[in-house]
C-alpha positions as CSV (number, residue, x, y, z in Angstrom):
1,X,10.1,-56.6,-1.0
2,X,10.3,-57.8,-4.6
3,X,6.6,-58.8,-4.5
4,X,5.4,-55.3,-4.2
5,X,6.6,-54.0,-7.6
6,X,5.4,-57.2,-9.3
7,X,2.0,-56.8,-7.7
8,X,1.8,-53.1,-8.7
9,X,2.8,-54.0,-12.2
10,X,0.2,-56.7,-12.5
11,X,-2.5,-54.3,-11.1
12,X,-1.6,-51.6,-13.6
13,X,-1.7,-54.1,-16.5
14,X,-5.1,-55.4,-15.4
15,X,-6.5,-51.9,-15.2
16,X,-5.3,-51.1,-18.7
17,X,-6.8,-54.3,-20.3
18,X,-9.8,-53.9,-22.5
19,X,-13.2,-54.7,-21.0
20,X,-14.9,-57.7,-22.6
21,X,-17.9,-56.7,-24.7
22,X,-21.2,-58.0,-23.5
23,X,-22.8,-60.6,-25.7
24,X,-26.5,-60.0,-26.4
25,X,-29.0,-62.8,-27.3
26,X,-31.2,-62.8,-30.3
27,X,-34.2,-62.1,-28.0
28,X,-32.5,-59.1,-26.5
29,X,-31.9,-57.7,-30.0
30,X,-35.5,-58.3,-31.0
31,X,-36.7,-56.5,-27.9
32,X,-34.4,-53.5,-28.4
33,X,-34.5,-52.3,-32.0
34,X,-32.2,-49.3,-31.2
35,X,-29.4,-51.7,-30.0
36,X,-30.1,-54.0,-33.0
37,X,-29.8,-51.1,-35.5
38,X,-26.6,-49.8,-33.9
39,X,-25.0,-53.3,-33.8
40,X,-25.8,-54.1,-37.4
41,X,-24.5,-50.7,-38.5
42,X,-21.2,-51.3,-36.6
43,X,-20.9,-54.8,-38.0
44,X,-21.5,-53.7,-41.6
45,X,-19.1,-50.8,-41.2
46,X,-16.3,-53.1,-40.1
47,X,-17.0,-56.6,-41.5
48,X,-13.4,-57.7,-41.5
49,X,-13.1,-57.6,-37.7
50,X,-16.7,-57.9,-36.5
51,X,-18.4,-60.2,-39.0
52,X,-17.8,-63.4,-37.0
53,X,-18.4,-62.0,-33.5
54,X,-21.3,-63.4,-31.5
55,X,-23.1,-60.0,-31.4
56,X,-23.0,-59.6,-35.1
57,X,-24.3,-63.1,-35.7
58,X,-27.1,-62.7,-33.1
59,X,-28.0,-59.2,-34.5
60,X,-28.3,-60.6,-38.1
61,X,-30.5,-63.5,-36.8
62,X,-32.7,-61.0,-34.9
63,X,-33.0,-58.8,-38.0
64,X,-34.0,-61.8,-40.0
65,X,-36.6,-62.8,-37.4
66,X,-38.1,-59.3,-37.3
67,X,-38.3,-59.2,-41.1
68,X,-40.2,-62.5,-41.1
69,X,-42.6,-61.2,-38.4
70,X,-43.2,-58.0,-40.4
71,X,-43.9,-59.9,-43.6
72,X,-46.3,-62.2,-41.8
73,X,-48.2,-59.2,-40.4
74,X,-48.3,-57.5,-43.8
75,X,-49.8,-60.6,-45.3
76,X,-52.4,-60.8,-42.6
77,X,-51.0,-63.8,-40.8
């Protein structure tokens, strides 16, 4: 009988826990500029908490890659 309240308590705690945020790759950010823009905006709005997250680092890398691609196109390369 003691197991039922413990099980219910664990079930409620699991339901209330935060869902893990999906980590996007650099290629996914390059392919989806809307996601890239939103993520970079979020990261720059809260750099203290988000600066070192995988999504922020990948978004910054994707932004740099897109900027280089755009420069190459502008220079005719």
